C-alpha atoms as one frame of an Amber mdcrd trajectory, in Angstrom:
protein
  14.675  11.258  -7.133  17.900   9.810  -7.864  18.920   6.278  -7.675  16.623
   4.437  -5.455  13.034   4.376  -5.806   9.958   5.633  -4.035   7.936   3.413
  -1.222   4.479   3.954  -2.227   1.599   3.274   0.786  -2.159   2.082  -0.495
  -4.389   1.335   2.163  -8.063   1.756   2.286 -11.652   0.082   4.067 -11.905
  -3.781   3.689 -14.209  -3.684   0.638 -13.132  -0.112  -1.337 -11.602  -1.208
  -4.606  -7.633  -0.458  -3.412  -6.957  -4.387  -4.822  -8.098  -3.650  -7.595
  -6.530  -0.067  -8.188  -3.182  -1.757  -7.404  -3.254  -4.342 -10.154  -4.186
  -1.720 -12.457  -1.567   0.602 -11.523   1.272  -2.149 -11.928  -0.349  -3.439
 -14.911  -1.221  -0.399 -16.820   1.786   1.705 -14.892   4.129  -0.355 -14.128
   4.969   0.077 -10.621   6.287  -2.859  -8.267   4.082  -4.837  -6.107   4.852
  -5.543  -2.325   3.643  -9.283  -2.062   2.505  -8.925   1.632   2.491 -12.569
   3.598  -0.399 -13.317   5.897  -2.136 -16.209   7.831  -5.495 -15.608   6.588
  -7.003 -18.738   3.467  -6.821 -17.542   0.027 -10.148 -16.172  -1.622 -10.751
 -18.368  -5.078  -8.585 -17.653  -7.703  -5.256 -16.659  -5.818  -2.206 -17.915
  -5.795   0.902 -18.195  -3.658   3.084 -15.997  -3.960   1.249 -13.917  -6.172
  -1.655 -11.931  -4.315   0.144 -13.179  -0.784   2.726 -15.446   0.630   0.175
 -17.390   2.042   1.909 -18.789   5.709   0.346 -20.759   8.677   0.471 -19.230
  11.571   4.306 -21.156  13.204   5.813 -20.090  10.132   4.776 -16.471  10.409
   5.412 -16.132  14.530   9.164 -17.079  13.375   9.789 -14.483  10.531   8.645
 -11.730  13.226  11.341 -13.324  15.798  13.989 -12.831  13.091  12.827  -9.664
  12.300  11.690 -10.391   8.784   8.038  -7.690   8.751   9.297  -4.170   8.046
   5.604  -4.232   9.516   3.161  -7.060  10.378  -0.504  -7.099  12.217  -3.193
  -8.752  13.346  -6.307  -7.917  11.541  -9.643 -10.025  11.897  -7.902 -13.308
  13.808  -5.576 -13.336  10.982  -1.762 -12.131  10.843  -0.700 -10.119   8.035
   3.052  -8.243   7.337   5.554  -6.726   4.788   8.672  -8.968   4.611  11.410
  -6.512   4.438  13.956  -7.931   1.933  11.405  -7.440  -0.938  10.996  -4.249
  -0.061  14.893  -3.212   0.251  15.758  -4.942  -2.216  13.086  -3.996  -4.633
  14.027   0.044  -3.873  18.382  -0.319  -4.255  17.444  -0.984  -7.335  15.478
   2.332  -8.194  11.879   0.541  -8.334   8.656   2.426  -7.675   7.408  -0.280
  -5.341   3.693   0.222  -3.731   2.711  -1.939  -0.888  -0.610  -2.254   0.129
  -1.346  -2.259   3.588  -3.957  -1.843   6.449  -3.768   1.797   8.774  -1.679
   0.584  11.183   1.163  -0.897   8.561   0.889   2.081   6.927   1.812   4.307
  10.386   5.088   2.079  10.896   6.077   2.165   7.637   5.888   5.960   7.687
   8.333   5.872  11.117  10.521   4.413   9.170  10.738   5.871   6.395   9.433
   9.452   6.440   9.749   9.474   2.604   6.554   7.444   1.834   3.679   8.843
   0.425   0.481   7.732   1.720  -2.278   7.857  -0.477  -5.806   6.280   1.553
  -9.089   4.955  -1.205 -12.131   5.672   0.293 -15.476   5.209  -0.396 -18.868
   7.864  -1.698 -19.935   6.722   1.973 -20.225   4.145   4.569 -23.150   3.039
   2.342 -21.694   1.884  -0.621 -18.719  -0.088   0.765 -21.353  -1.994   3.376
 -22.671  -2.293  -1.143 -19.720  -3.749  -1.375 -18.796  -5.704   0.626 -22.071
  -7.719   1.067 -21.675  -8.079  -3.323 -18.850  -9.601  -3.017 -20.523 -13.018
  -1.590 -17.318 -14.487  -0.071 -17.942 -13.262   3.835 -20.381 -14.120   5.948
 -22.700 -11.195   7.997 -20.933 -11.182  11.195 -16.913 -10.791   9.726 -18.650
  -7.802   7.188 -20.553  -6.507  10.684 -16.127  -6.928  11.869 -14.845  -5.070
   9.120 -17.009  -1.948   9.108 -16.037  -1.620  12.591 -11.949  -1.500  11.829
 -13.149   0.284   9.354 -14.961   3.018  12.045 -10.641   2.261  13.727  -9.392
   2.931  10.831 -10.970   6.081   9.938  -9.124   8.284  13.021  -5.819   7.884
  11.048  -7.012   9.184   7.553  -5.490  12.295   8.309  -1.858  10.908   8.854
  -2.383  10.434   4.968  -0.686  11.963   1.973  -3.571  12.314   0.131  -7.608
  10.547  -0.066  -8.737   9.845  -3.244 -13.187   8.733  -3.934 -13.427   4.752
  -5.426 -16.800   6.473  -7.883 -15.740   5.577 -11.019 -12.551   3.128 -11.352
 -10.974   4.327 -14.581 -10.439   7.660 -13.058 -10.253   6.573  -9.291  -6.781
   4.712 -11.234  -5.564   8.332 -13.032  -5.836  10.143  -9.983  -3.692   7.937
  -7.701  -1.285   7.294 -10.865  -1.185  11.835 -10.914  -0.267  11.896  -7.737
   2.703   9.731  -7.267   3.422  11.330  -9.859   3.216  15.031  -8.209   5.301
  13.212  -5.768   7.455  12.470  -7.592   8.518  15.735  -8.948   8.868  17.008
  -5.582  12.321  19.289  -4.530  12.473  17.237  -2.071  13.006  14.152  -3.697
  14.908  15.568  -6.525  17.941  16.856  -3.883  20.348  15.013  -6.255  18.547
  16.123  -9.604  19.227  19.560  -8.199  23.094  19.571  -7.048  24.150  17.661
 -10.247  22.276  20.708 -11.903  24.191  22.856  -9.987  27.596  21.410 -10.054
  27.143  22.077 -14.247  26.222  25.221 -14.783  29.331  26.434 -11.846  31.386
  24.343 -14.649  30.768  26.339 -17.874  31.991  29.502 -16.014
């Protein structure tokens, strides 16, 4: 992969458990997590600078004007965005960085970073997805319906991702996603610098 790190984009329907998967990938396998900025209120147990950079609307909009986000979007009446500086610095340091973002943001990332790996995490069925949203107990029924409507829209772009992983069994899902990332890093297109070095060294022998 050369000296530059890999950019891994993970998306999924709301309530599918992608946040848990991403946290385990970071803790178990040492990936770097890009922290998104948002204008939504923190949920119980969330901290500024850990789960998200929590901002007010005017602060977020100022950063948009200054080009401070690789991508940003409005989702269920709140802003979400990926800070440009953090991502670029991490990649230049050779770190493999995960972006946990929604579908429209993922498409914008792919435009700017064609070599990014896009993984979509889904539920076994819509019924199980609905049950998971209700089981969180953090949102009213009307918000849950908005999230399901959003899932309908997001499903139209599922085929634009490189891989789809079903989160039926959490441990299996985490292992599968890691295997996908490791396999992607081994592609010849991601190892051109290594291939050139090997060829040059072999030529030097003779």
